[in-house]
VOSEZA-84376 format. One line per field, with one value per residue: residue number from 0; x, y, z of N, C-alpha, C in turn; residue in three letters. Coordinates in steps of 0.1 Angstrom, whole numbers. Atoms other than C-alpha are relative to their C-alpha. Layout:
seq: c(NUM/...)
n.x: c(X/...)
n.y: c(Y/...)
n.z: c(Z/...)
ca.x: c(X/...)
ca.y: c(Y/...)
ca.z: c(Z/...)
c.x: c(X/...)
c.y: c(Y/...)
c.z: c(Z/...)
type: c(ALA/...)
This chain:
seq: c(0/1/2/3/4/5/6/7/8/9/10/11/12/13/14/15/16/17/18/19/20/21/22/23/24/25/26/27/28/29/30/31/32/33/34/35/36/37/38/39/40/41/42/43/44/45/46/47/48/49/50/51/52/53/54/55/56/57/58/59/60/61/62/63/64/65/66/67/68/69/70/71/72/73/74/75/76/77/78/79/80/81/82/83/84/85/86/87/88/89/90/91/92/93/94/95/96/97/98/99/100/101/102/103/104/105/106/107/108/109/110/111/112/113/114/115/116/117/118/119/120/121/122/123/124/125/126/127/128/129/130/131/132/133/134/135/136/137/138/139/140/141/142/143/144/145/146/147/148/149/150/151/152/153/154/155/156/157/158/159/160/161/162/163/164/165/166/167/168/169/170/171/172/173/174/175/176/177/178/179/180/181/182/183/184/185/186/187/188/189/190/191/192/193/194/195/196/197/198/199/200/201/202/203/204/205/206/207/208/209/210/211/212/213/214/215/216/217/218/219/220/221/222/223/224/225/226/227/228/229/230/231/232/233/234/235/236/237/238/239/240/241/242/243/244/245/246/247/248/249/250/251/252/253/254/255/256/257/258/259/260/261/262/263/264/265/266/267/268/269/270/271/272/273/274/275/276/277/278/279/280/281/282/283/284/285/286/287/288/289/290/291/292/293/294/295/296/297/298/299/300/301/302/303/304/305/306/307/308/309/310/311/312/313/314/315/316/317/318/319/320/321/322/323/324/325/326/327/328/329/330/331/332/333/334/335/336/337/338/339/340/341/342/343/344/345/346/347/348/349/350/351/352/353/354/355/356/357/358/359/360/361/362/363/364/365/366/367/368/369/370/371/372/373/374/375/376/377/378/379/380/381/382/383/384/385/386/387/388/389/390/391/392/393/394/395/396/397/398/399/400/401/402/403/404/405/406/407/408/409/410/411/412/413/414/415/416/417/418/419/420/421/422/423/424/425/426/427/428/429/430/431/432/433/434/435/436/437/438/439/440/441/442/443)
n.x: c(6/5/-10/6/7/15/2/10/5/9/14/11/0/5/-13/-2/-10/-14/1/-5/8/-1/4/13/8/15/2/13/3/13/-3/12/-1/5/12/0/-13/6/1/-11/-6/3/-7/-9/-4/8/-9/-11/-4/-5/-10/-12/-9/-15/-8/6/-4/-12/-1/5/11/-5/10/14/-1/9/-1/13/-2/10/-2/2/15/6/-6/8/13/-3/2/-9/-4/2/-14/-8/5/-10/-12/-3/-7/9/4/12/9/3/5/-9/2/-4/-15/-4/-11/-11/-2/2/11/6/3/10/2/2/12/13/5/-5/12/7/1/-14/-1/15/0/8/-8/-7/-12/-6/-5/-7/0/-6/1/-7/7/11/12/-3/4/16/5/1/7/12/-3/-3/11/10/-6/2/18/11/1/5/-5/6/-12/2/-8/-8/-12/-7/-13/-1/-15/0/-7/-14/-1/-5/10/9/-10/-8/-9/-2/0/-2/-13/-7/7/-13/0/4/-6/15/11/-3/-7/2/-6/-6/-13/-4/-15/1/1/14/2/3/18/7/4/15/7/-2/-4/-16/-11/-4/-13/-3/0/12/12/11/11/11/12/1/-11/-12/4/6/-10/-10/-2/11/-7/9/-1/8/4/6/7/-9/0/-15/3/-6/-2/-7/-13/-5/-1/-15/-15/-4/-3/-15/-5/1/6/4/-13/-1/11/-4/-15/5/11/-9/-7/10/4/-10/0/12/15/1/-5/-16/-5/-9/-9/-8/2/2/1/8/9/-4/9/-6/1/17/1/-13/3/-13/-1/11/-2/-13/-10/4/-3/-16/-5/5/5/6/14/-2/1/17/-1/2/16/9/3/-2/-9/8/8/-9/-14/-16/-10/-1/-7/17/-5/5/1/14/-7/9/6/6/10/4/16/3/8/8/11/10/10/16/5/-5/-13/1/-5/-12/-2/15/-6/12/6/12/4/4/-7/-11/-7/-5/5/-17/-1/-15/-1/-15/0/-2/11/1/-11/7/0/-17/-8/8/0/-16/-10/8/5/-6/-13/-11/-10/-8/-9/6/7/17/2/5/-2/4/12/7/-1/12/-5/15/-2/1/-16/-4/-9/-4/-15/-7/-16/-7/-18/-4/12/14/8/11/12/8/14/3/13/2/3/9/9/8/15/4/-14/-3/-13/6/-13/3/0/-10/16/2/8/13/5/6/11/11/7/-1/14/-3)
n.y: c(17/2/3/15/-7/-5/11/-1/9/11/2/-13/-2/10/9/1/-6/12/13/11/7/14/11/-3/-13/-2/-11/-6/-14/-4/-14/-6/-16/-3/-12/-9/2/8/14/3/0/12/11/0/6/12/12/-1/13/13/-7/8/-6/9/7/11/8/10/16/15/2/-2/7/-8/-18/-11/-15/-7/-20/-8/-12/-19/1/10/-9/-10/6/5/-12/-7/-16/-6/-2/12/5/-10/3/15/0/2/13/4/-10/4/14/5/0/-19/2/7/-4/0/16/6/11/-9/9/8/0/-12/0/1/17/10/3/-9/-14/-7/-13/-4/-7/5/8/-7/8/9/11/14/10/9/13/12/17/-6/-3/-14/-12/-2/-2/-16/-9/2/-9/-12/-2/-3/-11/-11/3/-6/-16/-7/-7/6/3/-2/12/12/11/12/3/14/0/8/12/-2/-11/-4/-11/4/3/12/-6/4/-13/-3/7/-11/-5/-9/0/-14/-5/-5/10/15/5/14/11/-1/-8/-9/-5/-9/-7/0/-16/-8/1/-11/1/6/1/-12/-7/7/-4/6/0/-13/-6/-8/12/-6/-4/8/-5/-7/1/13/16/4/3/7/13/7/2/-1/11/-3/11/1/13/-3/13/6/6/12/8/-9/-3/12/1/-11/6/10/-2/-3/7/12/14/-3/-5/-14/-4/-3/-8/-11/-1/-2/-12/-15/-1/-1/15/14/3/6/-10/-1/-15/-3/-3/11/11/-8/7/11/0/9/3/4/-16/0/2/-4/-10/-11/-3/-4/-16/-4/-4/-13/1/-4/7/1/-12/-3/9/12/9/-3/-12/-13/-5/9/-4/-5/-11/-15/-1/-6/-2/1/-8/-5/-14/-10/-12/-11/-6/9/9/14/1/-11/7/12/-1/12/7/13/4/16/6/4/7/14/2/6/12/2/-1/-10/-13/-15/-7/9/-15/2/-11/2/-8/-4/-10/-6/-11/-8/-6/-7/-15/-9/2/-1/7/12/-8/-1/12/2/-12/0/10/11/-5/-10/10/-9/7/9/-5/10/-10/5/14/4/13/6/8/-10/-14/-4/5/2/-4/6/1/-3/6/1/3/11/0/15/-1/-13/-10/-1/5/-3/10/-11/3/8/-9/-2/14/2/-10/-1/2/-6/-5/-10/-5/1/1/10/-10/9/3/-11/-5/7/-3/-13/-2/4/-8/-9/-10/-12)
n.z: c(0/-13/-10/-3/-13/1/-2/8/-10/8/-1/9/11/6/1/10/0/-3/6/12/1/-3/11/4/-7/3/-1/5/-1/0/-3/-8/0/-17/5/-13/-9/-8/9/4/-7/-7/8/-6/-16/1/10/-7/-7/7/9/-7/0/7/-12/-2/10/-5/-11/2/7/13/13/-4/0/-1/-2/7/3/1/10/-8/-2/-13/-10/2/-6/-12/-5/-8/5/14/5/2/18/5/-1/8/16/13/9/-7/0/13/2/16/12/0/0/7/4/-5/3/12/2/10/4/-8/-12/-6/-9/8/3/-11/-5/-12/-1/0/8/-1/-15/-8/-11/-10/-12/6/-8/6/-8/9/-7/11/-2/3/-12/-8/9/-1/-17/-1/12/-5/-10/4/4/-11/-9/12/0/-12/0/7/9/9/9/19/9/-6/9/-10/4/-4/6/7/-4/1/-4/13/9/12/15/-4/-9/-16/-11/-17/-2/-8/-11/-3/-14/-4/-13/-11/5/5/8/15/1/10/-2/11/-2/-4/-16/-1/0/-13/-5/7/9/-3/-11/-1/-10/-5/10/13/4/-1/-14/-2/-3/7/-5/-2/-6/-18/-12/-2/-2/14/7/-4/1/12/12/12/10/13/4/14/7/15/11/9/13/4/10/5/-4/4/10/9/0/10/10/-1/-4/7/-7/-14/-12/3/-3/-13/1/-5/-12/-12/9/-1/-11/-11/-6/3/-3/-11/-9/-1/9/8/-5/-4/9/8/11/-1/-14/-10/-13/-10/-4/-2/-17/-6/-3/0/13/11/-1/-5/8/5/11/3/10/14/5/14/4/10/-5/-4/10/-7/1/-8/-14/-15/0/1/-14/-13/9/-8/4/15/3/4/10/-6/-10/-10/-9/-3/-15/-8/9/-9/-2/-5/8/-3/15/-5/10/3/8/-1/13/14/-3/6/15/4/4/5/-10/-3/-7/-14/-8/-4/-2/-13/-10/-4/-11/-1/-12/0/-10/11/12/17/2/10/14/6/7/14/12/-1/-2/8/14/2/1/-3/-11/3/17/8/7/-1/-5/-10/-3/4/-7/-7/0/8/18/7/15/14/1/-14/4/-14/1/-7/5/2/8/4/4/-12/5/-6/-1/-5/2/-13/-6/-10/-2/-10/1/-14/-6/-11/-12/-13/-6/-12/-13/-11/-6/-13/-9/-9/10/3/-12/1/9/-7/-12/5/-3/9)
ca.x: c(176/157/176/169/160/128/111/78/47/36/3/-7/-1/-25/-11/-18/12/39/20/31/5/3/0/-25/-49/-87/-99/-123/-125/-155/-163/-193/-205/-221/-256/-245/-216/-235/-241/-203/-189/-209/-192/-161/-164/-184/-152/-123/-122/-114/-85/-56/-27/12/21/-7/4/39/31/16/-14/3/-27/-52/-48/-79/-75/-97/-92/-111/-116/-120/-156/-159/-134/-160/-188/-174/-174/-138/-127/-132/-96/-81/-101/-84/-51/-53/-33/-47/-51/-77/-93/-98/-103/-84/-112/-108/-70/-73/-48/-23/-25/-28/-63/-78/-94/-110/-96/-108/-133/-163/-162/-150/-175/-198/-189/-153/-152/-189/-180/-202/-172/-162/-147/-124/-121/-96/-97/-72/-68/-42/-72/-107/-126/-107/-115/-153/-156/-142/-159/-190/-179/-169/-200/-223/-203/-212/-249/-256/-244/-268/-243/-247/-222/-216/-191/-174/-145/-136/-100/-83/-46/-48/-27/10/2/6/-11/-37/-9/9/36/46/35/42/80/94/85/109/125/115/135/115/94/94/120/112/115/133/170/180/213/195/200/164/147/137/104/93/90/59/46/38/51/86/116/121/152/158/154/127/91/65/33/5/-32/-40/-43/-13/-33/-53/-21/6/16/-11/-3/-19/-30/-42/-66/-70/-90/-68/-82/-56/-59/-43/-53/-39/-7/-5/-12/19/43/35/36/70/84/97/86/74/108/110/75/88/124/102/75/105/122/90/87/121/115/105/71/84/98/136/151/167/192/206/191/194/192/169/147/160/133/158/155/114/122/158/146/182/185/152/155/191/203/212/220/255/267/245/241/234/205/217/208/170/162/160/122/114/87/104/132/109/93/121/155/180/211/204/221/189/188/169/169/149/160/145/144/123/99/96/58/46/27/-1/-19/-46/-62/-97/-115/-107/-76/-75/-74/-38/-33/-66/-56/-92/-106/-134/-150/-149/-134/-100/-73/-56/-66/-36/-31/-2/9/35/37/40/3/13/38/14/9/51/55/27/36/75/86/58/43/73/108/128/142/155/169/142/125/85/87/64/59/55/30/16/18/-6/3/-30/-15/-7/31/40/75/93/136/154/193/216/250/256/219/194/160/129/95/68/28/24/-10/-26/-26/-41/-70/-83/-117/-120/-96/-98/-75/-76/-58/-52/-52/-30/-59/-53/-65/-92/-104/-107/-125/-149/-155/-153/-174/-182)
ca.y: c(107/97/92/53/74/84/58/47/34/4/0/35/25/6/-26/-19/3/-29/-57/-85/-99/-138/-167/-177/-145/-138/-105/-75/-37/-22/13/33/66/82/103/122/129/108/78/82/87/54/34/44/31/1/-9/2/-31/-48/-25/-45/-25/-31/-43/-69/-79/-81/-106/-130/-119/-123/-138/-108/-68/-45/-9/17/52/80/103/143/137/110/138/164/140/130/170/177/215/236/248/212/202/234/222/186/181/187/151/146/177/172/136/111/116/158/146/125/143/139/102/96/84/95/71/40/48/85/89/92/51/42/22/36/45/56/95/100/116/91/71/83/53/27/-6/-33/-67/-93/-127/-159/-185/-181/-188/-161/-136/-145/-144/-108/-93/-107/-87/-57/-58/-59/-31/-11/-23/-14/23/25/32/26/4/17/-10/-41/-62/-93/-101/-137/-148/-169/-203/-199/-162/-150/-117/-119/-117/-145/-127/-136/-106/-89/-97/-60/-41/-12/-14/16/33/24/-5/-43/-55/-72/-105/-100/-89/-57/-37/-7/13/15/49/75/71/102/92/71/79/116/137/120/132/123/119/156/157/176/166/169/186/169/171/193/191/168/141/138/138/121/86/85/80/88/65/62/31/21/-5/-14/-41/-61/-70/-103/-116/-87/-86/-125/-118/-88/-114/-141/-119/-105/-137/-167/-195/-201/-194/-162/-152/-157/-140/-109/-111/-109/-79/-56/-65/-69/-103/-136/-148/-168/-135/-142/-106/-101/-88/-121/-142/-125/-152/-179/-181/-196/-212/-217/-177/-183/-194/-175/-146/-132/-130/-124/-86/-84/-66/-32/-22/-11/-36/-30/3/0/-24/-53/-74/-58/-27/8/9/-21/-20/-26/-4/26/19/19/29/20/30/38/69/91/120/143/159/130/108/72/75/102/84/52/41/11/-10/-37/-53/-81/-99/-99/-119/-153/-163/-163/-199/-208/-202/-183/-155/-133/-115/-136/-100/-112/-85/-89/-73/-57/-38/-15/4/30/44/74/106/125/127/136/105/82/111/119/81/80/113/112/78/56/79/96/83/113/99/71/87/65/97/92/56/48/20/-7/-28/3/33/50/31/42/57/30/41/33/14/-6/-8/-39/-33/-61/-65/-58/-42/-31/-44/-22/-36/-13/-12/-18/-14/-4/-34/-20/1/19/12/35/52/72/93/88/91/62/80/63/45/76/93/71/75/112/111/89/109/142/172/200)
ca.z: c(118/150/182/196/227/213/228/207/229/211/230/214/181/160/149/112/116/124/108/85/70/77/50/43/52/52/53/49/45/57/53/71/75/109/105/138/163/189/163/153/186/200/170/180/217/203/178/204/222/192/176/181/193/178/217/216/182/190/222/201/186/152/131/140/131/135/126/118/101/96/63/68/64/89/114/105/115/148/156/159/158/126/133/137/99/89/97/78/45/11/4/35/31/-10/-11/-38/-61/-59/-65/-92/-111/-92/-93/-128/-126/-157/-183/-172/-138/-135/-106/-128/-135/-95/-80/-54/-25/-31/-41/-28/5/22/38/71/88/70/90/84/95/83/100/95/98/85/116/134/106/107/146/143/112/132/163/147/128/157/176/141/142/177/171/142/120/83/63/28/11/21/3/16/6/7/-2/-33/-35/-27/-15/-49/-67/-94/-120/-97/-78/-44/-22/14/11/17/48/59/91/112/143/176/159/154/133/95/95/61/63/47/40/47/81/96/88/112/130/118/85/95/127/134/163/162/144/106/85/87/126/121/135/106/107/125/133/165/191/200/212/180/160/179/169/141/104/70/45/10/2/-33/-51/-83/-108/-126/-163/-161/-192/-209/-190/-201/-236/-239/-225/-248/-276/-265/-257/-277/-251/-214/-198/-221/-210/-171/-180/-186/-164/-137/-160/-156/-118/-104/-91/-102/-96/-68/-51/-57/-69/-99/-82/-66/-94/-125/-150/-136/-109/-76/-54/-29/-20/-13/25/30/47/52/15/0/6/11/-15/-33/-66/-67/-85/-112/-122/-160/-152/-169/-137/-127/-154/-139/-149/-130/-106/-74/-84/-92/-60/-37/-59/-28/-39/-73/-87/-92/-120/-98/-65/-43/-14/-14/26/29/2/23/22/44/21/27/-7/-1/-30/-41/-64/-79/-102/-137/-144/-159/-194/-200/-222/-229/-201/-184/-167/-132/-107/-96/-82/-49/-23/-15/20/17/51/56/80/46/31/-3/-2/-23/-50/-54/-58/-84/-102/-98/-97/-117/-145/-148/-163/-154/-121/-136/-170/-189/-203/-211/-199/-173/-147/-165/-141/-123/-145/-168/-204/-221/-251/-275/-273/-241/-240/-215/-218/-208/-209/-221/-242/-266/-277/-251/-259/-259/-258/-270/-271/-233/-220/-190/-168/-136/-133/-102/-88/-58/-30/2/17/54/91/115/144/180/204/230/198/191/230/225/196/213/242/219/235/212)
c.x: c(-5/7/-8/-3/-14/-10/-17/-12/-10/-19/-9/2/-12/6/0/17/17/-8/0/-11/1/-1/-2/-7/-13/-1/-10/5/-12/0/-17/0/-13/-7/1/13/-2/0/18/10/-3/6/14/1/-3/13/16/5/9/11/10/12/13/2/-8/2/13/-1/-4/-11/0/-10/-12/8/-15/2/-14/6/-11/2/-5/-13/-2/6/-10/-14/-1/3/15/4/0/17/11/-2/8/13/4/7/-10/-10/-12/-7/-7/-7/9/-10/3/14/5/11/13/4/-1/-14/-9/-5/-10/4/-4/-13/-12/-4/9/-13/-1/4/9/-6/-15/1/-9/12/7/9/3/5/5/3/7/5/9/-13/-14/-10/4/-4/-15/-4/3/-4/-15/-2/2/-13/-11/3/-5/-18/-7/2/-10/4/-2/15/-2/3/5/7/6/11/6/15/-6/13/16/0/5/-9/-8/11/13/12/-1/-1/3/17/8/-10/12/3/-1/7/-11/-9/6/9/-5/4/9/11/2/11/-2/1/-17/-4/-10/-17/-10/-7/-16/-8/4/-3/15/8/3/15/6/7/-8/-11/-10/-12/-12/-14/2/-13/9/-7/-12/12/10/0/-10/10/-12/0/-8/-5/-4/-3/6/-8/5/-9/6/1/8/15/6/3/15/12/1/4/15/14/3/-4/-2/11/1/-14/7/10/-10/-10/9/10/-9/-1/10/3/-7/-15/0/5/15/0/9/14/12/-4/-6/-3/-10/-6/7/-10/4/-3/-17/3/12/-6/13/4/-10/-4/8/8/-1/2/10/7/-4/-7/-2/-15/-4/-6/-18/2/-4/-15/-8/-9/3/9/-5/-2/9/13/10/8/3/3/-16/2/-5/2/-7/7/-11/-5/-9/-15/-3/-15/3/-13/-7/-7/-5/-8/-15/-6/8/11/-6/2/15/-3/-8/8/-10/-4/-16/-11/-1/12/9/10/5/-4/11/-4/17/-1/13/-7/-1/-16/0/12/-3/2/15/1/-10/3/15/6/-10/-6/8/14/12/11/9/11/-8/-11/-18/-4/-7/1/-4/-15/-11/-1/-11/1/-13/-1/2/15/7/12/9/18/7/15/6/8/-4/-9/-8/-13/-9/-15/-10/-16/-4/-12/-2/-4/-5/-6/-7/-17/-4/12/-8/9/-6/9/-2/5/4/-16/1/-7/-19/-12/-3/-5/-13/-8/-2/-11/0/-7)
c.y: c(4/-9/-17/4/2/-12/-2/-8/-6/-2/15/1/-10/-9/0/4/-10/-16/-4/-8/-18/-5/-10/13/-1/15/11/15/7/17/5/14/0/12/10/0/-9/-13/-1/-4/-16/-11/-3/-9/-13/-11/5/-11/-8/3/-6/9/-4/-5/-12/-9/-3/-11/-8/-2/5/-3/8/15/0/12/6/15/7/11/15/-2/-7/11/8/-5/-1/17/6/13/5/1/-12/-8/9/-6/-14/1/-2/-11/-5/8/1/-13/-4/4/15/-2/-9/-2/0/-14/-7/-6/9/-15/-10/3/18/-6/-5/-19/-5/-6/4/-8/12/15/5/9/-9/-9/6/-5/-12/-12/-13/-9/-11/-14/-12/-12/7/0/11/13/1/5/18/7/-3/9/12/5/5/9/12/0/7/15/5/3/-7/-7/1/-6/-10/-5/-4/-4/-15/-2/-12/-11/10/19/9/12/-5/-3/-10/3/-1/16/1/-3/14/7/7/-2/15/0/-5/-14/-13/-3/-9/-12/-3/10/9/6/14/5/0/15/6/-1/8/0/-9/6/15/5/-5/3/-8/3/10/3/5/-5/7/6/-9/6/6/-2/-12/-13/-6/-4/-11/-19/-8/3/2/-12/4/-15/1/-14/-2/-19/-4/-8/-9/-4/10/1/-17/1/8/-11/-11/6/8/-10/-13/-12/2/4/16/9/1/12/15/6/3/13/9/1/4/-11/-8/-3/-6/10/1/13/-1/0/-11/-13/4/-8/-12/3/-8/0/-2/13/0/-2/8/13/12/1/8/15/4/-1/15/-3/10/-4/-1/9/4/-8/-8/-14/0/19/8/3/-14/3/4/10/13/2/1/-3/-5/8/6/12/8/14/11/2/-11/-13/-11/0/9/-3/-15/0/-17/-4/-15/0/-13/1/-2/-4/-11/2/-3/-12/0/-3/7/12/13/-1/-9/5/-3/13/-6/8/1/11/3/8/7/9/8/11/12/-4/1/-13/-8/9/0/-14/-3/11/0/-13/-14/5/9/-4/11/-4/-7/2/-9/13/-1/-13/1/-17/-13/-14/13/13/-1/-4/0/5/-10/-3/-4/-15/-3/-3/-9/1/-12/5/-9/11/-3/-7/13/-5/15/-3/-5/8/3/-13/0/13/5/2/9/5/13/6/0/1/-12/9/-14/-7/10/8/-2/2/16/1/-4/6/18/11/14/12)
c.z: c(18/11/2/15/-3/-1/-5/11/-7/4/-5/-12/-4/-6/-17/-2/-2/-7/-10/3/0/-14/3/7/-6/6/-5/3/0/2/8/-1/12/-4/11/8/9/-8/0/15/8/-10/5/15/-1/-5/12/6/-10/-11/8/-1/-5/11/1/-15/2/11/-4/-11/-18/-11/-1/-5/-7/1/-9/-1/-5/-12/9/2/15/14/1/6/15/11/3/-10/-13/-2/-1/-17/-7/-4/-7/-13/-7/-2/11/0/-12/-4/-13/-10/-5/-9/-10/-10/-2/4/-10/3/-13/-9/5/16/7/8/-5/0/15/6/20/13/-1/-8/1/13/11/7/10/9/-12/12/-3/7/-6/12/-7/4/-3/12/11/-8/1/13/-3/-9/9/11/-2/-6/6/11/-12/1/14/0/-11/-12/-15/-8/-15/-9/10/-15/10/-10/3/-7/-10/3/-3/2/-10/-3/-11/-12/4/5/17/7/15/1/9/7/6/14/4/14/9/-3/-1/-11/-12/4/-13/2/-11/1/5/15/1/-1/11/2/-3/-11/-2/13/3/17/9/-10/-14/-4/3/17/5/6/-14/7/5/4/14/3/2/3/-8/-9/1/-3/-11/-12/-13/-8/-10/-4/-14/-4/-14/-5/-8/-12/-3/-14/-9/-1/-6/-16/-4/7/-7/-11/-3/5/-9/5/14/8/-8/9/17/3/-1/6/14/-4/6/15/9/6/-6/8/16/11/2/-6/-9/1/4/-11/-13/-15/-1/12/10/12/14/13/8/17/6/1/2/-13/-11/-4/2/-10/-6/-16/-7/-11/-13/-7/-12/2/-5/10/-1/-10/9/-1/6/13/10/0/-2/14/11/-7/10/-1/-12/-2/-9/-10/7/13/9/8/2/15/2/-8/2/0/12/-12/-2/-12/4/-14/2/-13/-5/-8/-12/1/-8/-18/-9/-5/-5/17/2/9/11/9/9/2/16/2/7/12/-1/13/0/13/-10/-7/-11/-4/-16/-11/-4/-3/-15/-13/-5/-8/-9/-11/-3/0/2/9/-5/-16/-11/-10/4/8/15/8/-7/2/3/-6/-10/-16/-5/-14/-13/1/12/-3/14/-6/5/-6/-2/-10/-13/-7/11/-10/7/-7/-3/0/16/1/14/10/13/1/13/-1/8/7/7/3/16/11/8/10/17/10/11/-10/-2/12/0/-7/5/10/-4/8/-9/6)
type: c(MET/THR/ASP/ALA/THR/ASP/ALA/ILE/ASP/LEU/ASP/ASP/LEU/GLN/SER/LEU/VAL/VAL/PHE/ARG/ARG/PRO/ALA/PRO/TYR/TRP/GLY/SER/PHE/VAL/LEU/ALA/ARG/PHE/ASP/ASP/GLU/ALA/GLN/GLY/ARG/ALA/ALA/LEU/ARG/GLY/LEU/LEU/PRO/HIS/VAL/VAL/SER/ALA/ALA/GLU/TRP/GLY/ALA/GLY/ARG/ARG/ASN/LEU/SER/VAL/ALA/LEU/GLY/LEU/THR/TYR/GLU/GLY/LEU/ALA/ALA/LEU/GLY/VAL/PRO/SER/GLU/SER/LEU/ALA/GLY/LEU/PRO/ALA/GLN/LEU/ARG/ASP/GLY/MET/ALA/ALA/ARG/ALA/SER/HIS/LEU/GLY/ASP/VAL/GLY/ASP/SER/ALA/PRO/ASP/ASN/TRP/GLN/SER/PRO/PHE/GLY/THR/GLY/ARG/VAL/HIS/ALA/LEU/VAL/SER/ILE/THR/ALA/GLY/ASN/GLU/ALA/LEU/TRP/ARG/GLU/THR/LEU/THR/ALA/ALA/GLY/SER/ALA/ILE/ASP/LYS/ALA/GLY/VAL/GLU/ILE/VAL/GLY/ARG/GLN/HIS/VAL/ALA/ALA/LEU/ALA/GLY/ALA/ARG/THR/THR/PHE/GLY/TYR/ARG/ASP/GLY/ILE/SER/PHE/PRO/ASN/ILE/VAL/GLY/LEU/PRO/GLU/SER/PRO/PHE/THR/ALA/PRO/GLU/ARG/PRO/VAL/ALA/THR/GLY/GLU/PHE/LEU/LEU/GLY/HIS/PRO/CYS/GLU/SER/GLY/ALA/VAL/LEU/PRO/MET/PRO/GLN/PRO/ASP/VAL/LEU/GLY/ARG/ASN/GLY/ILE/PHE/VAL/GLY/VAL/ARG/LYS/ILE/HIS/THR/ARG/VAL/ALA/ALA/PHE/ARG/ARG/PHE/LEU/LYS/ALA/ASN/SER/LYS/ASP/ALA/ASP/GLY/GLU/GLU/LEU/LEU/ALA/ALA/LYS/MET/VAL/GLY/ARG/TRP/ARG/SER/GLY/ALA/PRO/LEU/SER/LEU/ALA/PRO/THR/ALA/ASP/ASP/LEU/SER/LEU/MET/THR/ASP/PHE/ASP/GLN/LEU/ASN/ASN/PHE/THR/TYR/ALA/ASP/ASP/PRO/GLN/GLY/LEU/LYS/CYS/PRO/HIS/GLY/ALA/HIS/ILE/ARG/ARG/MET/ASN/PRO/ARG/ASP/THR/SER/LEU/ALA/THR/LEU/SER/ASP/PRO/ARG/ILE/HIS/ARG/ILE/ILE/ARG/GLN/GLY/ALA/VAL/TYR/GLY/PRO/ALA/LEU/PRO/ASP/GLY/VAL/LEU/ASP/ASP/ASP/GLY/ALA/GLU/ARG/GLY/LEU/PHE/PHE/THR/PHE/MET/SER/ALA/ARG/ALA/ASP/ALA/LEU/GLU/PHE/LEU/LYS/ARG/GLU/TRP/ILE/ASP/ASP/GLY/ASN/THR/PHE/ASN/LEU/GLY/SER/GLU/ARG/ASP/PRO/ILE/ALA/GLY/ASN/ASN/ASP/ASP/GLY/GLU/ALA/THR/PHE/THR/ILE/PRO/ALA/ARG/PRO/VAL/ARG/ARG/ARG/LEU/ARG/GLY/LEU/GLU/ARG/PHE/THR/VAL/THR/ARG/GLY/GLY/GLU/TYR/ALA/PHE/VAL/PRO/SER/LEU/THR/ALA/LEU/ARG/TRP/LEU/ALA/ASP/LEU/GLU/THR)
């Protein structure tokens, strides 16, 4: 466990590590490619003044986050020494497309079907911009774009994101509720029963839960206070999801209860653990309660099924069938909505691109693959056999099931479809501000 005296220099951290997304929000993900080392370093020098540190965010710039990540190809293009590149984790060296089998990216989600430039090796840098008002977003996007243009860097992709009405996802659920408390970093506004997670589970160069320091990119100036990220563009099949709810419910109230059972929260954000039979809208604004629960009083999953999305992604104190510690598999997750909402009541796909642009962060580069392989696409940890996550799982075979514990007889639903499809993704490294300055001035 990290000692509280292991001080964290917030001035050295990029804001993405501590950022709590505002509501509403506007944002962009800009993907860029360098032609050569000089061009890449010029781009970093131009972008550095716009990157918001964790200290700045904590001191009042809570409406703005600007962060910069670099892929393996980007680090190589900047002239990072070969011995440093060789020491990077396999996820970065291989790239996300090459690791599709570790992530369940098959069928419609296979890299052959990804949108360019994902998986092409042409993405060197990812610039993330999120703002709490549209004018600030446009101003910041223009300034960052000017810095990129001035360096002559090619922009190979853009994805704009923005909150839908009520800060909901395209499936209609409130998002951005859960954020782990981390030793030494600003506390989450949501009260939670768990003790803070060790700093080194998220920031490189600090002790993790075991007390050890996880391997990090070398030299130390490059690795310390950095974090690994996985970026995923996910298309949501909203019409198919609605049809499944309707086909397996007697009425509209039944649809909402089933939607809550599949996720573990009502669409308002109220957790089933605190509101097991009906939505409780009073919890929407109660930050002391909204995320303040365990599963100790629900061992059979009668309130929140063991297979529900949030219980799989963060089992909390659930007794697990396999030897895995939820505390060393926590991630920082930021999701942002892209595309228009499907109008209420529509049950047919309108062909529009809509979904979520996810950023997963951890000091363990394999964290995303573990969660996808072991907890999302395998039910053994939760004594569910072959059952996969009902929302994010690879439910392609037409035989997928979802079990809802109940008395006197459990309910088992069949015929789940794949409701989320991968459109692309990249692994990257988000360096500290010190490391970004080192990279910008790197001599080869």
